[in-house]
N, C-alpha and C positions, 0 to 999 in steps of 0.2 A: 664126361668124367668128373666126379666130385673128389677134390683133393683134400684129404684129411690125414695125410701121412706125416706132415712136418710143418714147422712154423718158420722155415727159411727156404721154402721152395719157390718163392716169388722173388722179384728183384728187391725193391725198397718202396717205402711209403711214398706216395705222390708228392708230398711236401718236401721230402728230401731230394727226390729227383729234380724237382723244380729249382731248389737251391743250388744243386750241382750245375744246372744249365745257366742259371743267373750269374754264377760266380766263376764260371770256367775260364774266362779270359783274364781274371784278376791275378796279379802277381802276389805271392806270399813267401814268407820264409819257409825253411824246410825242417824236417825231423820234429814237427810238432811246435815249432816256434813261429806260429802264425796267428793272426788275429782271431780266426775261427776257433782254433784250439784254446786260446787264452780265454775267449769269451765263454766257451763251453765249460771250461774248468771252473770259472767263477760261478756259473749257473749251478753246477753240481755242488760246489761248496755251499752255496746259498740254500739249495734244496736239502742238504744234509745238516744245515745249521752248524756248520763246522768251518770257520774261516781259515783254520790252519791245515785243513786236509790237503794232502798231496794227491794229485790226480795224474794218471798216466794212461795213454791210449795205446791199446794193442789191437791186433787184427781179429783173432778168433779165440774161442773158448779153451780148447786144449792147449794152445800156445800160451794163453794167459795162466791157466792152472799150473802148468809145468814150470813156467818162468817164475811166478810168484812163490810157489812152494819151494823151489830150489833156492831162491834168494832169501827166504825166511828161515831156512834151515842151515845148520852146520853139516859138515860132511858125514858125521856119525849119527845124524838124527833122522827120524822118520815122521810120517804123518798118519793120523788116525782118521778113518772114514767109515761110513756105513758100508756094509757088504754090497749094497745096491748102488753105492756112490759112483758118480761118473768117472772119477779118477781110478776107481778100482775095477770098473767093468768095461767102459766104452772109450778109453783113451789109449788103447794099444800099448799099455805099459809106459806111457810117456813120463810119468813121475819116476818110476823105477829106472828109466833110461838115464835120468839125471843123477842116479846113484842113491836115491832115497827109498827106504822101505815104506810100503803102505800097510798099515795095520787095519785089517777089516773087522769091524764089529757087527754082530747081529743087529738087524734093524727092525723097527716096528713101524709098518706102513711107510718105509723109506727113511725113517728118522732114527737118529741115535738118541737113546733115552739118557737123560742126565745121570740116572742111577747106574746104568751100564758103563757110561764113560768114567764116572767116579770110581767104580770098582776096578775097571781096567787100569787106570792111572795109579790107583792105590796099590794094586798088585805089582805093577812094574817098580814103583818106588820102594816097595817093601822087599823086593827080591834081592837077596845078598849077592846074586850072580849077575846083577844088571850091567856091570861093566863089560860083560861079554855080549851085550845086546844092543841093538839100535835103540835110541832113546825116542819115545813118543813126545815130541816137542811142539807139535802143531796138530790142531784138530780141524778137519775139513767137513763142512756141511754145505748143502745146497738149499736155496730158498727161492722157489719151491723145490721139493725133493724130486728125485727121479720118477716118483710115482704121482707127482702132481699134488702132494700133500704139503701142509704148512706147519712150521713151528709156531707156537704161540709166543707172545712176548715173555711170559713167565718161563717157558722152556728155554728160550734163547738166553734170558738172564741167568738161569741156573747153569747152562752150559758154559757161559762166559766166566762165571765165578769159579766153577770147577776147574776150568783150564788154568786160570791165574793162580788158584790155590796150589797147583802142582807145577807152576813155572812154565806152563805151555801157553800157546797162543791160539786164537780162533780165526779161521779164514772162511768166509762165506762166498760160495759160488753163486753169483746172481745172473747166470746166463739167461734165465727167464724171469728176472726180477719184476718186470712190469706186471706180469700175470699174478705174482704173489701179492704185490702191494695193492692191487685193485680187486683181489678176490673177496667175495662176500664173507664176512666174519673175520678177516685178517685184522689183527690188532698191532701190527708192526708197521711203522713208517720209516722213511729214510733217516730222520734224526735219531730215532731209537736204534735202528740198525747200526748207524755210524758210532753210536756210543756204547755198543755192546759187542764189538768185535775188534780185532786188530788189523784186519784187511778185508775188503770185499770188492766185488766188481759189479758194475751195472751193465747188464747185457744189452748189446745192440743188435748183433747178428740175428738173434731169434725174436727180436722185439721191434721189427720194422726197418732196421738199417740194412744197407747192402752188406756191410761187414763192420766189425769193430766192437770192442769192449772197453769200458772205462774203469780202470783199477783205482780204488780209493784207499789211501792209508790215513785213517782218522788221526787228528791231532798232529799231523806232520811226522808220523812215525814210520816213514818208508825205510826199507833196508838201505844201508850205506851204499852209495854209488849205484842206485837202482837203475838210473837211466843208462849208465854204461853197461850194466849187466843185461839189460834188455837187448842191447846191441850184441853182446856176446852170445845171446840165445838166438840170434838171427831174427829177432822180433821187432826191430826198430824200423818203422816205415819212413822212407825218405820223403814221401809226399804225405806228411803227417796231417795235412789239411783234409785228407780223404776221410779220416775218422772224426777229426775235430769238428768239421762242418756238420757231420751227421748228428753228433751229440748236441751241438749248438741248436740244431733244428728240433731234435727230440725233446729238449728241455726248454722249448719256446711254446707258449700258448697251451701248455698242458698236453702236448702231443703224446708224450711217453705214457701218461696216465690214460689217455683216451684209447690208445692202442691196447693196453692191458684190459680195460673194461670191455671193449668191443669183443675181443677174443674170448674172454671168460664168459661173457653173457651168452655167446652162441654155444660154447663148449658144454655148459651145464645142461643144455637142452638135449644133448645126445643120449645119455643113459636112459632117460624115460622112454625114448622112441624104441630102443632095443627091447626094453621090458614090455612096452605096450604091444609089440607084435611077436613077443615070445622068441626073439632071435638071440638075446643075450642078457647078461646081468652085470652089475658093477662088481669089480674086484675090491677096490678100496675107494670110498667116496672122495671125490676131488672137486674143489671149487675153482680150479685154475683151468688153463687152456688144454691140459692133457687129461684125457679120459681113458682109463684102463678098464676094458670090458672082457668078460668071458663070453665068447661068441660060439654058438653051436657049430660044430665041425661040418655038419651037413649043409650049412648055409654059407660057408666061406666062399666057395667057388662062384656062386651066383652073386655074392656081394662084391667080390673082386672084379667082376666084369664092369661094374659101374662106379665103384668107390675105391680110391687109393687110400690105404691105411697100412699099418705095420703089424705083422704077426710076430709076437715076441716068443712064442713057443707053446707047446702043449700044456694043458692044465690037468685034464683027466681024460677019460675015455669019451666024454661027450663034448667038452669045451676046449677051445684054444684061447690063450691070452692075447688080446689085440689092443693096440693103442690108436686112438683117434685124436688128432690135434688141430686146433684152430689157430688163426693168426689175424694180423691186420687185413689180410687179403680175403679172408673168408666172408662170405655174404649170407644173409639170412635165407636167400634163395637156395644156397647150398644145403642148409639144414632142411628146408622144405623138400628139396629133391631127394635127400637121404631118406626122409620119411616115405616118399613114394616108392623108393627102391625096397625098403624094408616091408612095406605093405604088400609088395608083389612077390616076396620070397615065400 
């Protein structure tokens, strides 16, 4: 079986597993007050070129999104997201569960356009009945988007400026950040990202770690008592070293970047194979590890027998929308085997 259904369906990168084994018998402090976590935070600050950045480690993406968004908003405020955004579609209403409205905007290839955001915020602030409404005080985007697409540096700069011109803040979901940073044509690096948002997180779970996300508040602008509020959300790990050690490893010797380049390099080979054998075509071009293809309905059953992937739903009478994903664990042999399967359909 060829596994292209997910980027967190294996354990963790071998370098991380090795570090777990090597350090298992070592004593450390708890709740993230350990030498591994401290060293990882320093490496992340250095990578972001932001010595004042505050860094916190949480366990998973949905937990991170709901905790950060809740702590960045007042009770009467809500968050703006693309209609395809993870918090709007695939998090079971976790943000709404904390009492905050999600304002869903139409998306273009998974992205919120600066013009659409500006028009929405202007409309809210111009409405004389806004006191009867939830306030859009935070904007959520993901990099890469849910469709594997990328914001450009100019787009991110415009979004950030628009947010601040209306008194809103910008939060970037980086669950798959390694794949965005290393994608061909990407012009955003960690220092640029850190200087163009109010909060973001560096994904670990989907980028080679067993679990874990690193939340970064640039310039030391974390919400007041954020550590305590993490605990209130049931998100504080007693064994904080579990995540700290992993990020210490991911940010050593360029591992995080290598994982991103490896997965992206294999993923971009997939669409041409489907087109070569007439099995499918690209929905939206992606240079990251997620590839969304329109696959012929009559080929799906044969494909499922040998390839694990996700069917996202029908597209038209002839095609279904499907997602194929690579990771640190994907091998070039997997792509070669995929071609053999497609050739035989």
